[in-house]
FIFIDO-861704 format. One record per residue: residue in three letters; x, y, z negated of N, C-alpha, C, CB in turn. Coordinates in pm, whole numbers, plus 50000, padded with zeros to 5 digits. Each point is the difference from the previous one (the first is absolute). Glycine has a CB too. Example, Ala and Ser with C-alpha at 12.3 -4.5 7.8 and 13.67 -1.06 7.14 Angstrom:
ALA513194943149220499115011950000500905012050000498114988349875;SER501545022250197500825011949994499235010949927501184993750215;
***
This chain:
LEU269981560442891501015008549939500155013150076501194979749918;VAL498695019650212500075012350080498855009349963501134987450189;THR497675007149801498845008049963500175006149861498564985450144;LEU501965006849763500215005149864501035011249999499414977549908;GLY501605021750178500975010950011499325012850046501804983450051;TRP497275015350042499255011750048499145005649888499984990750234;ILE499325000549693499155004449889500845006749892498374981450049;ALA502825013349925500885005749897500325014650030500984977449960;GLY499135025950169500305013750037498835009649980501594990950162;TRP497225003949823498805008249984499485000449857499454994650233;THR501144997649679499494998949863501135002149900498194984250076;GLU501445018549801501015002049896499724991849874500375022750090;ARG498384972949891499654993749873499504985850010499485022349923;ILE499864974150187499404986750005501064989150012497965010050105;GLY501764978649834500894988650013499854993850138499864995849754;LEU501224998750296500024993650131500464985649982500475022150117;GLY498984968849960500444986349987499424990950106500215003949760;THR500274983850238499524989750092499274989449921501915004450160;SER497074990249902499224989449937499524990450109499275015549810;ILE501604977950250501394996349971500824999450128499234987049798;VAL502115012650187500914997050109500314985149991501015023750002;LEU498884969250110500364985750000501524999150004497844993350119;LEU502745005249765501455000949984500784990250087499575007449769;PRO500014980050245500804990850081500065003550149499394982749837;LEU499775026750208500045004050140500935012050025497664991450023;HIS503035013149872500885011750012501424996349959498055015449955;HIS502924990650112501394998349956500195008649875500844995450240;PRO499624998849649500025007649875500965011850000499404979049889;MET501675020550188500925011550002499345012050067501974984450007;LEU497335013250103499295010850068498855005149915500644990150222;LEU498585000749720498885004149917500485007949879498724979950076;ALA502395015849863500555007349884500355014350037500904978549908;LYS499695023450208500375013450047498755008550027502114990550100;GLN496915003749966498775007450030499295004149872499784987450216;VAL500125003349689499315002849874500765010449919499074976849999;ALA502265022149996500805009749925499845014050059501654981949943;THR498355019050187499835012950066498625005849970501594992950181;LEU497394998849829498645004649970499885004349855499104984750176;GLN501505007849733499955003649858500645013749976500074975549938;GLU501025027150129500665013049984499175011250065502244988349997;LEU497215009250121499215010250069498765003949922500854991350216;CYS498554999249713498755003149929500235003649854498824984650155;GLY502425016649803500285004149863499694989549896499565022750073;GLY500624964549961499844989349902498584995149981501925009449891;ARG497214992650207498594996249986499644987050070499485023949984;PHE501504968750067499724988350083500044987049919500955012250195;THR498114978849835499934986749942500034989950115498705008249796;LEU502174982050193500114989750104499224987649955502265008850073;GLY496564989349986499234987749977500404989850104498075012949902;VAL502314975150052500474989650091499174987349983502325009649994;GLY497584982950113499354987049998500794990450085497765010649964;MET501904976650025500744989650072499354996250132500784991549781;GLY497915010950231499284996250121499494985849991501405015850132;TRP497494981949931499404986649999499604995550140499185004249768;HIS500805005050327499524997150135501184996050088498075016349973;ARG502074970850052501144994750076500175007050135499684978149886;ASP499205025250179500085006250133500795013149996497824989550059;GLU502045018449834500755012649991501504997450008498165010049861;PHE502284979550075501424996750001500424994950138499904994549754;GLU499274997050308500324994950133500075011250102498904978349941;PHE500175031450049500035011450093501315007749989497515001649983;MET503034999349895501235007649977501264991650016498715014449844;GLY501144972450176501164991250012500724998049869500245007550233;VAL499014992949656500574998649866499514986849940500115025349969;GLU500804967449969499644987349938498985002149888502284990950056;PHE496665001049946498955001149899500424993349870498285000350182;GLU502364987949830500454993049880501095007949930499424978050107;ARG500635020449762501015006349914499885015249999501504980850047;ARG497365024549993499815014550001500075005949860498594997750205;GLY500944994949696500065004849862501435001249951497784989649958;ARG503055000650072501425000649960500715011650068500004975249964;ARG499715026850164500615011250071499545013249939500104986450211;ALA498635014449753499485012449941500625002649863497854996750125;ASP502324992949794500655001849870501395006050018498704980549907;GLU502055013850187501345005150025499955014150057500814976650039;ALA498205026150045499875013550058499785010449891499054990050210;ILE500135006949689499775009549891501315002449925497614992349977;ARG503134997049994501295001649930500965008550083499674977749888;LEU500385019750243500915007450089499615014850005500374979250137;MET498355023849877499585014050007500355007449871498144993650156;ARG501615000149732500335006449872501515002449988497984988949894;ALA502825001750156501455001849998500415012150083500314975149968;LEU499125026150151500335011550085499555013149936499804985350202;TRP499025014749739499495012349936500875004449884497704993550068;LYS502964996949866500905003349888501395003850048498714984449856;GLY501565014150273501315003550053501024988849995499515022849931;GLU500044965050044500944988749998500564997950140498744989149810;ARG502545008150197500684998950128500134985750050501235020449941;ALA498404969849974500104986050040498774992449953502525001149990;PHE497114989250089498854991449966500254986550064498395019749985;GLN501414969849940500184986550052498704992349983502475000349946;GLY496904996150164498754992749995500024988150094498835021049940;GLU500094971650058499864988550088499685004450143499224986349806;TYR500025024650207499555004550132500735012550048497794990349948;TRP502595018549960500705012450036501145002449903497895009650097;SER503214995149955501155003649917500685012050062500324976049924;PHE500365031949992500785011050053501145003249904497985009350121;GLU503094996649933501165004649924500335014150046500904976349973;ASN499585032049936500445013650032498935007950077502354991550005;ALA496415007049954498915006850068499695013349932499064977950070;THR500445031250008499455012349946498605001550056502305010949979;ALA496804993349938498625002450042499485011649917499614975550067;GLU499995034949999499475011649930498715004350068502325007449929;PRO496824999750001500205005249865499784989149894499285022650080;HIS501204980249800499714991749884498805006649933502454992149969;PRO496375002350050498795006949954499955001549848498814991150200;SER500765020549759499875002849858498685007249977502525001349970;PRO496564992349960500114986449947499854989650110499095008149781;GLN501374979850188499764989250095498504997750012502234989249944;PRO497285007850175498574997350012499624987449926499985011550222;GLU498834988649720499494987849939499694989950110499055012949803;VAL501124974450164499654989250091498794992949940502424997150083;TRP496475003749989498774993149959499914987250081498825021849940;VAL501064967149990499974986950066498554995650020502244993849897;GLY497375004950229498654995850033499844985049995499795020050140;GLY498984975749862499674985750000499354995849870501904996150153;SER497454992449850499284995149883500484986649951498065012650080;SER502944981749986500504986849962500925000849878499834992850240;GLU500454995649703500964999449888501385004950044498724980749902;ARG501655016550221501295004850053500035015250005500244978950136;ALA498655027149903499945014750005500135005949860498554998850206;ILE500824995049697500095004849862501434998549949497594993749959;ARG503044995050069501394998049961500905010450065499564975449972;ARG500215027350157500805009850073499845013949938499764986350212;ALA499025017149751499755013049937500725001049866497775001450114;LEU502204988049808500675000049870501525000950014498124986549908;GLU502455006350187501454999150013500625011250084499754975649976;LEU499545028850129500625009050096499265013250021500884979950109;GLY497875020549853499185011750028499795008749878498884987150177;ASP500385023449845499615009249893498534998549963501765015850077;VAL497444979350019498564998949983499534987850077499735025249972;TRP499304967649972499294989750076498815006850065500744981049842;HIS499145017450288498985006850081499114989450066501545019950042;PRO497584973649878499204989250058499095005050111500084988349782;SER499655002850312499215003750116498525000049970501774990750145;ARG497475013649953498555001149985499354986949963500045018450163;GLY500614970349865499424987049967500024997049851500724992350222;SER500055015149701500084997649856498785005749931502515000450010;ASN497034992649888498885005349923500465003649860498384986250134;ALA500765020449792500355005049866500344988749905498535019650038;ASP500814969049974500304988849910501424994950021497584993650001;HIS502825005350124501384995750030501015010149945499204988250208;VAL500545024549815500905010549950500074999649848499455014350200;ARG499434984049733499974999449853500864988449949497675010050000;ARG502204978350064500804988449957501505002750017498094984750063;VAL502285021650048501415003250022500495010149896499734995650247;LYS499475014649724500395010049899500124993749862498855017850134;GLU500324972449835500114993149871501314992249991497504998349988;ARG502924995650122501264992550003501215009250004498824981450116;HIS501045029849949501135009250022499575014349967500964984850180;PRO498855018649694499525013549965500965011150042498794989849809;GLU502485007050211500975010050041499905003650148501504991649821;LEU497795000350256499915001850145499035011450033500514975650035;ARG499995034450037499135010750049499234994650120501595018349918;VAL497114984150083499154994750106499175011450060499904977349886;ILE500215024350245499215009950072499454993050124501405019949914;PRO497374975050077499464992250112499495008750114499404982449837;ARG500515011450278499295005750114498594994349993502135002550146;THR496875006149842498654995249975498955009150063500814989849786;SER497955006550199498895007850055499425009049891499484981650166;PRO499795028749873499465009449900499154993249892500025017350176;ASP499214972649862499124993549903500744991149900498235000750173;GLN503064996849852500784991449910500955007949909499854982350173;VAL500225030749843500965008049922499764998749850500165015950191;ASP498614985849764499724999449856500364986449941498175016550032;SER501484972750036500324986749947501514997749999497794991450083;MET502925014050014501464998750000500605007949883499994997150252;LEU499515015049724500505007849887499724992949867499635021150132;GLU499204972849856499684992349880500914987949984497635007750019;ALA502884987050092500914988649998501415004049959498624989250177;GLY501645024049816501295004649950500955005850101499714983249835;VAL499835019550287500895005750100500345014549966499034984650174;GLU502075020149880500455013749975499485010150101502014990349898;GLY497345004950206499475008550105499494991250112501575018849940;ALA498004987350170499494992250113500225007750129498284989149853;VAL501955003650253500015005450135498664995950058502574998950029;VAL496605011050004498634997350040499855001650151499175007649775;THR500184982550286499725000350143498575004550022501684981650044;PHE498145028350041498675005450027499594997050144500375018149829;ALA498324980050189499484997350134500115012350090498444983149902;ASP501395028850038500055012350077500195011849904498524990150182;GLU501595021849875500235012049919498845002749904501375009450187;ALA497414988149857498835002549914500074991249874498615006150203;ALA501784981549814500124991049885501095004849905499214980850141;MET501875024349913501085005249917499535012249921501694991550165;ARG497615017549899499515012049931498984996449892500395013450208;GLU498744977049821499014995549902500684994149877498364995650187;PHE502664996249834500754994049891500695010849915500354979350140;ALA500295030449928500695010849929499025008149917501715001050181;ALA497125001949872498995007649926499544992349878499275011150211;ALA500524975949803499574991849887501084999649891498604986150156;GLN502675013749883501084999849903500075013149922501264984350147;ARG498505026949922500005013049933498865000749897500995010850206;LEU497864983749828498875000049908500264991349878498475004050193;ALA502294985249826500254990749890501015005449901499484981350154;VAL501315028549885501065005349912499475009449898501584997550182;
***
């Protein structure tokens, strides 16, 4: 987030986002404030991609309970959205507050992209998120089946350059592409210009 704040000061048009923040490792009140501030500084170009995490050691290193991380993350998304809307009270299982103020109230609120490929991640995206952001482990067939079950679900996967076309054919609305190096990124961009 600090790096994105720096980039926001140097750019005016490109979208900024995370792919992904491990939500259960962050206090949602602090994260909500940081994200709201970044959204305001960049003029509404920020997207918050969140995931639950799967590597137990990361949680142990941080002294955070690994179990029930999904439930904590669900509540964290609800809490952040409440703060962004200016709600002064929130009652949850893990966090609660009364007579709170938290500013800025970002306008527009940043989209929340829910990472992961499990059924729980898909449910979380449908109920609490704006986009399902499946990880690199997802393939086009899996994405197609999910889109058939949930055509209303916006899907923007994290994928490799060679999988972009098959993901688009599966019905995704876009893709976050990971490149091995700058040369691979430039080659991909040139090929896309030729295809248009």
